[in-house]
C-alpha positions as CSV (number, residue, x, y, z in Angstrom):
1,M,-30.0,-66.3,-101.2
2,T,-27.9,-69.5,-100.3
3,D,-28.4,-68.6,-96.7
4,N,-32.1,-69.3,-96.8
5,I,-31.3,-72.9,-97.8
6,S,-28.5,-73.6,-95.1
7,G,-30.0,-75.6,-92.4
8,K,-33.3,-76.4,-93.7
9,V,-34.4,-80.1,-93.2
10,V,-35.8,-81.3,-96.4
11,I,-37.5,-84.7,-97.5
12,I,-37.1,-85.8,-101.0
13,T,-39.2,-88.8,-102.5
14,G,-38.1,-90.4,-105.7
15,A,-34.7,-89.5,-104.5
16,S,-32.4,-92.4,-106.0
17,S,-32.3,-91.1,-109.5
18,G,-32.8,-88.2,-111.8
19,I,-34.5,-84.9,-110.2
20,G,-34.4,-86.4,-107.0
21,E,-30.8,-87.4,-106.6
22,A,-29.7,-83.8,-108.6
23,T,-32.0,-81.8,-106.2
24,A,-30.3,-83.8,-103.0
25,K,-27.1,-83.0,-104.1
26,L,-27.7,-79.5,-104.9
27,L,-29.2,-78.6,-101.5
28,A,-27.0,-80.4,-99.7
29,A,-24.3,-78.7,-101.2
30,K,-25.9,-75.4,-100.1
31,G,-26.2,-76.6,-96.4
32,A,-29.7,-78.3,-96.5
33,K,-29.9,-81.5,-94.2
34,V,-31.4,-83.8,-96.9
35,V,-33.7,-86.9,-96.0
36,L,-33.9,-89.4,-98.9
37,G,-36.5,-91.8,-99.7
38,A,-37.1,-94.2,-102.4
39,R,-37.4,-98.2,-103.3
40,R,-34.0,-98.6,-104.2
41,T,-32.0,-98.5,-101.1
42,D,-28.7,-99.3,-102.3
43,K,-28.9,-95.9,-104.7
44,L,-29.9,-94.2,-101.8
45,E,-26.7,-95.4,-99.8
46,R,-24.4,-94.4,-102.4
47,I,-26.0,-90.7,-102.8
48,A,-26.0,-90.4,-99.0
49,Q,-22.3,-91.4,-98.9
50,E,-21.4,-89.1,-102.0
51,I,-23.3,-86.3,-100.2
52,R,-21.5,-87.1,-96.8
53,E,-18.1,-87.1,-98.3
54,A,-18.6,-83.6,-99.8
55,G,-19.2,-82.5,-96.3
56,G,-22.8,-82.6,-96.5
57,E,-25.6,-84.2,-94.5
58,A,-28.1,-86.9,-95.5
59,V,-30.0,-89.8,-94.1
60,Y,-32.0,-92.4,-96.1
61,K,-35.0,-94.7,-95.6
62,A,-36.7,-97.2,-98.0
63,L,-40.0,-95.6,-99.2
64,D,-43.0,-96.7,-101.1
65,V,-45.2,-93.6,-101.7
66,T,-47.9,-95.6,-101.9
67,S,-47.8,-96.5,-98.1
68,Q,-49.0,-94.1,-95.6
69,A,-47.0,-96.0,-93.1
70,D,-43.7,-95.4,-95.1
71,N,-44.5,-91.9,-95.7
72,D,-44.8,-91.0,-91.5
73,A,-41.9,-93.1,-91.0
74,I,-39.7,-90.9,-93.1
75,V,-41.0,-87.8,-91.5
76,K,-40.2,-89.3,-88.3
77,L,-36.8,-89.9,-89.4
78,A,-36.4,-86.2,-90.5
79,K,-37.6,-85.4,-87.2
80,D,-35.7,-87.7,-85.0
81,S,-32.3,-86.8,-87.1
82,F,-32.4,-83.4,-87.3
83,G,-35.3,-82.2,-84.9
84,R,-37.5,-80.5,-87.5
85,L,-38.7,-80.7,-91.1
86,D,-38.8,-77.5,-93.3
87,V,-39.4,-79.0,-96.9
88,I,-41.2,-82.2,-98.6
89,F,-40.3,-82.4,-102.1
90,L,-42.9,-84.9,-103.4
91,N,-41.2,-86.3,-106.8
92,A,-41.7,-89.7,-106.9
93,G,-43.6,-90.4,-110.2
94,L,-44.3,-92.8,-113.0
95,M,-44.7,-92.5,-116.8
96,P,-45.9,-95.4,-118.6
97,S,-47.9,-93.7,-121.1
98,S,-49.9,-95.5,-123.7
99,P,-53.0,-95.0,-126.0
100,V,-56.0,-95.3,-124.1
101,S,-57.3,-98.3,-126.5
102,A,-54.2,-100.3,-125.5
103,L,-56.2,-100.8,-122.1
104,K,-52.9,-101.1,-120.0
105,T,-55.1,-100.9,-116.8
106,D,-52.7,-102.0,-114.1
107,E,-50.7,-99.4,-115.5
108,W,-53.2,-96.6,-115.2
109,N,-53.5,-97.9,-111.5
110,Q,-50.0,-97.9,-110.9
111,M,-50.1,-94.3,-112.1
112,V,-52.8,-93.3,-109.8
113,D,-51.4,-94.9,-106.7
114,V,-47.7,-93.2,-107.3
115,N,-48.3,-89.8,-108.8
116,I,-51.6,-89.0,-107.0
117,K,-52.0,-91.2,-103.6
118,G,-48.1,-90.5,-103.4
119,V,-48.7,-86.9,-103.1
120,L,-51.7,-87.2,-100.9
121,N,-49.9,-89.5,-98.4
122,G,-46.6,-87.3,-98.3
123,V,-48.8,-84.2,-97.4
124,A,-50.8,-86.1,-94.9
125,A,-47.4,-87.4,-93.4
126,A,-45.9,-83.8,-93.0
127,M,-48.8,-81.5,-92.2
128,T,-49.5,-82.1,-88.7
129,T,-45.8,-81.0,-88.1
130,F,-46.1,-77.9,-90.5
131,L,-49.1,-76.9,-88.5
132,E,-47.7,-77.6,-85.2
133,Q,-44.4,-75.4,-86.6
134,K,-46.6,-72.7,-88.2
135,S,-44.1,-73.2,-91.3
136,G,-43.4,-75.6,-94.1
137,H,-43.0,-76.1,-97.7
138,V,-44.7,-78.3,-99.9
139,I,-43.1,-79.0,-103.4
140,A,-44.5,-81.3,-106.1
141,T,-43.5,-82.7,-109.3
142,S,-46.2,-82.3,-112.0
143,S,-45.3,-82.0,-115.8
144,V,-46.3,-80.0,-118.8
145,A,-48.6,-82.9,-119.5
146,G,-50.5,-81.4,-116.2
147,L,-51.0,-78.3,-118.0
148,K,-52.0,-79.2,-121.9
149,A,-53.2,-82.7,-123.2
150,Y,-51.0,-84.9,-125.0
151,P,-51.9,-88.0,-127.1
152,G,-50.8,-90.9,-125.1
153,A,-50.8,-89.2,-121.9
154,A,-54.5,-89.6,-121.0
155,V,-54.0,-91.1,-117.4
156,Y,-50.6,-89.6,-116.9
157,G,-51.7,-86.1,-117.7
158,G,-54.9,-86.8,-115.8
159,T,-52.6,-87.8,-112.6
160,K,-50.4,-84.7,-113.2
161,W,-53.5,-82.2,-113.4
162,F,-54.7,-83.7,-110.2
163,V,-51.4,-82.5,-108.9
164,K,-51.7,-79.1,-110.4
165,N,-55.6,-78.5,-108.5
166,F,-54.6,-80.1,-105.1
167,M,-51.5,-78.1,-104.7
168,E,-53.3,-74.7,-105.9
169,V,-56.0,-75.6,-103.3
170,L,-53.4,-76.2,-100.6
171,R,-51.6,-73.0,-101.4
172,M,-55.0,-70.8,-101.1
173,E,-56.1,-72.8,-98.0
174,A,-52.8,-72.5,-96.5
175,A,-52.9,-68.4,-96.9
176,M,-56.6,-68.4,-95.6
177,E,-55.9,-70.7,-92.5
178,G,-52.4,-68.7,-91.7
179,S,-50.4,-71.9,-91.4
180,N,-47.3,-70.3,-93.4
181,I,-47.2,-73.3,-95.5
182,R,-45.8,-72.5,-98.8
183,T,-46.3,-74.5,-102.1
184,A,-44.3,-74.9,-105.3
185,T,-45.7,-77.3,-108.3
186,L,-43.3,-77.9,-110.9
187,Y,-44.2,-78.5,-114.5
188,P,-40.9,-80.2,-116.5
189,A,-41.1,-80.7,-119.9
190,A,-38.2,-83.0,-121.4
191,I,-35.7,-83.7,-118.6
192,N,-33.3,-86.7,-118.9
193,T,-34.5,-89.2,-116.1
194,E,-35.2,-92.7,-116.0
195,L,-39.1,-91.8,-116.5
196,L,-39.0,-93.2,-119.9
197,S,-38.1,-97.0,-118.7
198,T,-41.5,-97.1,-117.3
199,I,-42.8,-97.0,-120.9
200,S,-44.1,-100.6,-122.0
201,D,-46.0,-99.4,-125.0
202,A,-43.5,-99.8,-128.0
203,G,-45.0,-97.1,-130.1
204,T,-45.2,-94.5,-127.0
205,A,-41.8,-95.4,-126.2
206,A,-40.4,-94.9,-129.3
207,G,-41.5,-91.7,-129.8
208,M,-41.1,-90.3,-126.5
209,K,-37.4,-91.4,-126.7
210,A,-37.1,-89.6,-129.9
211,L,-38.5,-86.4,-128.3
212,Y,-36.1,-86.9,-125.1
213,D,-32.9,-87.7,-127.4
214,Q,-33.7,-84.4,-129.5
215,F,-34.6,-82.0,-126.8
216,G,-33.8,-83.4,-123.2
217,I,-31.9,-81.5,-120.8
218,S,-30.3,-82.2,-117.4
219,P,-32.2,-83.1,-114.2
220,E,-29.8,-80.5,-112.4
221,R,-31.8,-77.7,-114.3
222,I,-34.8,-78.5,-112.3
223,A,-32.7,-78.7,-109.1
224,D,-31.9,-75.2,-109.6
225,V,-35.5,-74.2,-109.8
226,V,-36.3,-76.4,-106.5
227,A,-33.4,-74.7,-104.6
228,F,-34.8,-71.0,-105.9
229,A,-38.1,-71.8,-104.6
230,I,-36.7,-72.7,-101.3
231,S,-34.5,-69.9,-101.2
232,L,-37.0,-67.2,-101.3
233,P,-38.2,-65.3,-98.2
234,A,-40.6,-66.9,-96.0
235,D,-43.3,-64.2,-96.9
236,T,-43.0,-64.9,-100.7
237,T,-44.4,-67.9,-102.6
238,V,-43.7,-68.7,-106.4
239,N,-46.7,-71.2,-106.8
240,E,-45.8,-72.8,-110.4
241,F,-42.7,-73.3,-112.2
242,T,-42.9,-74.5,-116.0
243,V,-39.5,-75.8,-117.0
244,G,-38.1,-77.1,-119.9
245,P,-35.5,-77.0,-123.0
246,A,-35.1,-73.8,-124.6
247,N,-35.5,-75.3,-128.2
248,Q,-38.6,-77.5,-127.3
249,P,-42.0,-76.5,-128.6
250,W,-43.9,-78.3,-125.7
């Protein structure tokens, strides 16, 4: 199904490491034209260079997903560089989990801004183009914490439950409106990324590190799922993927 990926223009947020980086490299290897966004432009520059050296096409731009202007600018970059936009992969996220009683309210607000508003800003930036084209694909990273409740993840999980609901309604409305916009929501379990580095609560951090040390699998496994979703024919949507280590009882 590689042919369905070749030539597609794909924006990836949170592209500087982990799932975003792995997905960018895989899609580029399959012939997609990737547009990378994150705050760490030094890492984006390295990833884009590696993709180009391997024969792929990549451009990048500094992106703070909490800024609507930044989201609009990366959509403009995609269209200016490659003439269209086929997929936006809303992958940027933070997971500074902690017990509610720890009252880490700054971190709560950070998660709402990145994990919720970042998704909204990305969809808002891409929607006009998708409607004009009468085609498009919105892919978003939720979490298994967006499917069930976990102690320590009250706010993080809440932001990921939001992504689940928002993406499902987007899928239904697109079908009703005939806009040909497809959706896919990812629910990863223990995937080895930099997410754990955002946890400042010592007890939570230790518990999560032990869990990921025991079960964690490579972000390339999620990249494979994203590639599968994009490769499906235009008349087919797989709207949800729950993915994790085969030996993790999440």
